[in-house]
C-alpha positions in Angstrom: 112.0 -50.5 72.1 111.8 -54.1 70.9 114.7 -56.1 69.5 114.4 -59.7 68.4 117.7 -60.9 66.9 120.6 -63.3 67.3 123.1 -61.9 69.7 126.6 -62.7 71.1 126.7 -62.4 74.9 129.8 -60.2 75.7 129.4 -59.6 79.4 127.2 -60.5 82.4 127.3 -59.2 85.9 125.1 -60.0 88.9 122.4 -57.5 89.7 120.2 -57.7 92.8 119.5 -61.1 94.4 118.6 -63.1 91.4 119.2 -61.1 88.2 122.0 -60.0 86.0 122.8 -57.2 83.6 124.1 -58.4 80.3 125.7 -56.7 77.3 124.6 -58.3 74.0 126.1 -57.6 70.5 123.7 -57.8 67.6 124.3 -57.1 63.9 121.7 -54.4 63.3 121.3 -52.8 66.7 124.9 -53.0 68.0 125.6 -53.4 71.7 122.6 -53.4 74.1 122.5 -53.7 77.9 119.6 -55.4 79.4 118.4 -57.0 82.7 117.8 -60.7 82.9 115.5 -61.9 85.7 116.3 -65.2 87.3 119.8 -65.2 85.8 121.3 -67.1 88.6 118.9 -69.9 88.4 119.9 -73.4 87.1 118.0 -72.9 83.8 119.6 -69.6 82.8 123.1 -69.8 84.3 124.5 -71.9 81.4 123.2 -69.3 78.9 125.1 -66.4 80.5 128.6 -67.5 79.3 130.6 -64.8 77.4 130.8 -65.8 73.7 127.5 -67.7 73.7 125.3 -67.1 70.7 121.7 -66.5 71.8 118.3 -65.7 70.3 117.2 -62.6 72.3 114.2 -60.5 72.8 115.0 -57.2 74.4 112.3 -54.8 75.2 111.8 -51.5 77.2 108.7 -49.5 77.8 110.4 -46.2 77.8 113.7 -44.8 76.4 115.0 -44.2 80.0 114.2 -47.7 81.3 116.8 -50.4 81.4 115.5 -53.0 79.0 114.7 -56.6 80.0 115.8 -59.5 78.0 114.6 -63.1 77.3 117.3 -65.5 76.1 117.4 -68.8 74.2 120.6 -70.7 73.6 121.8 -71.1 70.0 125.5 -72.0 70.4 127.3 -72.6 73.7 131.0 -71.7 74.3 130.8 -73.5 77.7 132.7 -76.7 76.6 135.8 -74.5 75.9 135.9 -72.8 79.3 137.9 -75.7 80.8 140.7 -75.2 78.2 143.1 -72.4 79.4 143.9 -70.9 75.9 140.4 -71.0 74.4 139.0 -69.7 77.6 141.4 -66.8 77.7 140.8 -65.9 74.0 137.0 -66.0 74.4 137.2 -63.9 77.6 139.5 -61.2 76.1 137.5 -60.9 72.8 134.2 -60.5 74.7 135.5 -58.2 77.4 137.2 -56.0 74.8 134.0 -55.7 72.8 131.8 -55.0 75.8 134.1 -52.3 77.1 134.8 -50.4 74.0 131.6 -50.3 71.8 129.1 -47.6 72.5 125.5 -48.8 72.9 123.0 -48.6 70.2 125.5 -48.1 67.3 125.4 -50.7 64.5 128.6 -52.5 63.7 127.7 -55.4 61.4 131.4 -56.1 60.5 132.3 -56.4 64.2 129.3 -58.7 64.8 130.4 -61.0 62.0 134.1 -60.6 63.0 133.5 -61.6 66.6 131.4 -64.5 65.6 134.1 -65.7 63.2 136.8 -65.3 65.9 134.8 -67.3 68.5 134.2 -70.1 66.0 138.0 -70.1 65.2 138.9 -70.2 68.9 136.6 -73.1 69.5 137.3 -75.2 66.3 140.9 -74.5 65.3 143.4 -77.3 66.2 145.5 -75.0 68.3 146.0 -71.3 69.2 148.3 -71.0 66.3 145.2 -71.4 64.1 143.2 -68.6 65.8 145.7 -66.0 67.1 146.0 -64.3 63.7 142.2 -64.1 63.6 142.3 -62.5 67.0 144.9 -59.9 65.8 142.7 -59.2 62.8 139.6 -58.7 65.0 141.5 -56.2 67.1 142.5 -54.3 64.0 138.9 -54.3 62.8 137.6 -53.0 66.1 140.2 -50.2 66.1 139.3 -49.3 62.6 135.5 -49.3 63.2 135.7 -47.1 66.2 137.9 -44.6 64.4 141.6 -45.7 64.9 142.3 -46.9 61.4 146.1 -46.5 61.3 146.9 -50.0 62.6 147.8 -52.3 59.7 146.0 -55.6 59.3 148.1 -58.8 60.0 149.5 -60.4 56.8 148.1 -63.8 55.8 151.5 -65.5 56.6 153.5 -64.4 59.6 156.1 -66.1 61.8 154.8 -66.9 65.3 157.3 -64.6 67.0 156.3 -61.8 64.7 152.6 -62.3 65.4 153.3 -62.2 69.2 155.2 -59.0 68.8 152.2 -57.6 66.7 149.8 -58.6 69.5 152.1 -56.8 72.0 152.0 -53.6 69.9 148.3 -53.7 69.3 147.8 -54.2 73.1 149.5 -50.8 73.7 147.3 -49.2 71.1 144.1 -50.7 72.6 145.1 -49.7 76.1 146.1 -46.1 75.2 143.3 -45.4 72.7 140.3 -47.5 73.7 140.7 -48.3 77.3 142.6 -45.3 78.7 140.1 -44.9 81.6 139.6 -48.6 82.5 142.7 -50.3 81.1 143.5 -52.1 84.4 140.0 -53.7 84.5 139.9 -55.1 81.0 143.6 -55.4 79.9 144.1 -57.9 82.7 142.2 -60.4 80.5 144.6 -59.6 77.6 147.7 -60.1 79.8 146.5 -63.5 80.8 145.9 -64.5 77.2 149.4 -63.2 76.0 151.1 -65.0 78.9 149.5 -68.3 77.9 150.3 -67.7 74.2 154.0 -67.0 75.0 154.2 -70.1 77.3 152.8 -72.2 74.4 155.6 -70.9 72.2 158.3 -71.7 74.9 157.0 -75.3 75.1 157.0 -75.7 71.3 
């Protein structure tokens, strides 16, 4: 197996003394898990930030072997990790994608949608500018995986209505997509919604 493509880093966890196992979303090959040697070193650590856009080479000698990956940074989301709302939005979008998509299935709309959402989170003036994009990405993910009944958010919606929509969608995601591991992943969503609601309270 050999993949050379742009990829969005959705998750990274330490493996062994120096490495990490990453989950990468590509347009043509879908979600791929791979081992990155030396991931905890000074050179690679800034690359392994969820949401980063990378140029990757993923290869495995056999179908049963965990592939290894070489990474080059294209776009970093690191500057936004110090901002509570963007950090929570990026964390949730990437955790949701990593936890729900099966490996090796191509989802070009989700790759494009996640990239657009991450760009919106990083460049919109405030969360009011990207929360609707987030709601739309959740609907797209539900639809692509086979739960197409959730309506897409309208182009213009009052803030309180959008927050209520996100609450409803969270229940659908927890019950349908994350039933076996909701506690692990939905915690990231709870942090995000709490911060969005507090923004509303403070105007």
